[in-house]
Steps between C-alpha positions, in 0.01 A plus 500: 500500500297429182237227479724299269789524745279390787383198301856408413615536860210292626564233238866473592434486874249219459701307245631155596842622383529699827575164666862565409522861619258581784580460871486135613297592808253694287472216250442246778215713631365549148512130408483315832214686670251418222638144485467464879143626487428255218665212688312583821184509293572150368568378853181662629326322215592166655440614859154634417404168340619312808317733740172478313534123461592451867204697631254425221564130439691368806835378639502185286470719190815684618674159510367420152632833373841423654508174304480704179816699584739258326286502188473878512881512519511294182253734333726792590814307401400458136417867457802640689720289272386734225420823683824543696722392212323733258511795740871455575603468136288795388665720768848397386412567135368843595825570685673421171253737324362213291125572497430254218633206700306617806185494285586145391494406870148638546368316194661172604381525861141542382507189282687287755252594775210375290678176409601427860155574636320266261746212541544526877139586579360224278726223631443600861122498462513145363697366799376745765376250762813286475719809541308627803513160671874487439533848653336381822125536451282287727132399461412800718694757292513380138153631415595854596836479322347359181223759484745787541767378256265411214392861463855633541628265230224599255626856532872431444518663152380828650721461808812422299468787252421743784804398709735472203419838348477675836864408572598639160300817559711572810827398331442726199450815705140503628514401869194706596283343232616155614396599852157613379433163338572319826288743703218464249498122540493528881219756496284278280578196718414684824161595358411167338636244751262582788215538253559154348574326833250657742218630276496248214614220737748360248745396773864449406403506130390860553849596614655340191246664268568841655872445445459426129262794449752729670786376284286547188461870582878535547563297181297749295693792651843350430413381150371844403836651606704281266253544214538879520760658273549770765679246721882512481506126421189342347384218273629528145402267220830548324699372798552133580231309693671163548874551471714204615784726618263712713316196636829336602607810692159540664509140621862516616440801725146401598624157605602630843155618620345201323711255696443703815124458463529132404716442807246691708238259367708199600578648840135579578411140419758383755374757753139389454599134530700567817211693655258219414738231632591673827192713564294224665125558525542861384712421196266675254499808721880487504490536123257788546737665750779480245263664252456795737874526574589469134258776397641724773867441418429545130357844571842621617686295239286657228595846627867399458416363155354841423837652585681250277253563217573870527873425507485271196472762222759719675746211535436360152528836324819610677663159470425504128647852482817392695425740787627274778510757782129564452432126503685455833328795664160366397582159649624631835204733551266216405652265760448749782142564394431126475635433850296786640179355355552147631615635838164674523329171412687328781397762755132495403455123480687429823297764685149435366463138379147453638380827352627397157343153525172659610482679166470162327299284741293487817606141573690486834694182416618635167608824670703309762683292239574810293634684807775240554581517131534878498731497802748257340463564127596869521807475726751563218257683272696831511779355281258373235482847344872503423489148353216591264664821379835328434337214312301737280807720441677225306183428305463869409851532355453193279684241713225244560733214599594672826141595573392139439775375730386727783139397451562126486736491797241659729206286400656166411845474657407655835124488559411150380758316717386702802137410425593132487689511831364759747129405502594145606635639828294817554174427318318799348745740668774328302324605180510866603863464616597355161366806323678756716826299506517484120449878483810561715722260304378640166584855614857400590551330161353801315732743680810290427398461135440874463838593649687257274315609185529869576879467515499330159266758349705787644809363326308453177372857484850627578619301198716260703326168426258355247144413596178434310393812309150646525245368249544638152 
């Protein structure tokens, strides 16, 4: 084979257009494995911060960090509104072989990330203490929470552009480069966090500073990709930078993960309040225990999110290209993988709760509270993987209303009522029971919704009934 032929063959095999022709299993490995590694890296990011803070600053700092979780969910909410919507739409446009419109998405995501970061970050800094007190901060924990969040909020422009463009990098055919950016940020954080906390003695501020420095390194990597003309999709001056039609579609699809994160913020506030109200003398440590459990559960959830991120360009491209059989196969494989991941999480957390807690703290009381939480919280965790995959499936094929419905029912319709009722009778154990109970109900609703919608979509693609067409 000549050199030119080899180049052509290599170019074709690595082209995003192979999303419509290559084996689904091969594509899932190609796209999901880098996304899983990147998602695990992000999760390790948070775990590493918590470990260093727990051992370097103390158990009350862990509680202070847990108080910031709702606010961190809001930080993520306003960037996923853009990032997920932009990634989904760009994949669908590429499935329709419309590279110009996919480029419009990249340009618009960049501008929207900067606007959101300045508005959200600025307003939050002004009212930071009031927000933290509302989220459950006490005199013992607010100092830690404030010190951490101030630095994180100063870095939101970098964080937003990094997350927004990294999602687009994966969606436009560069899953390995998206993985590298996440690994780069973790590597920098692992090096700087202990240096800032233990050597420079910056405390919890050192953890936040290390996080922003790490994201800056990843930001430079991602930005350089989209500035290069060698990239399949990259910034172009001639394309639109603030197009109302693109922005509307980004927001409509990104609304699902946005609401999911906003609801998560609301729910964490209720969880923190319940732990403070029913935790007695150890109420602050109850909040800290939830911080440990939350970080642990999110590790496995982020692995499932990695699977769904890898599925997203495959689903979006093939749905846009009207290749329904490939869409269904991708979904079914994804569900089995998701269940397998959360089943593993169940087995590990139920078997080694004290070992996991010991990674974060040496405090015996905090470990005991966390042990009870692990035992109850993870009872129905195996089904969480299926619920996440199904929810993200509808988002990936441009049907955000269903994805929003599945998200809101779990967090608002099921979890909040349980949080208002069960802790009154079972105390802190009622908080953990509320979380696992809502997971089971949400799984049942997701399965029923999927079966109903799949029947409708099957009829549509057989030409028997009308249904909303893919984005044009």
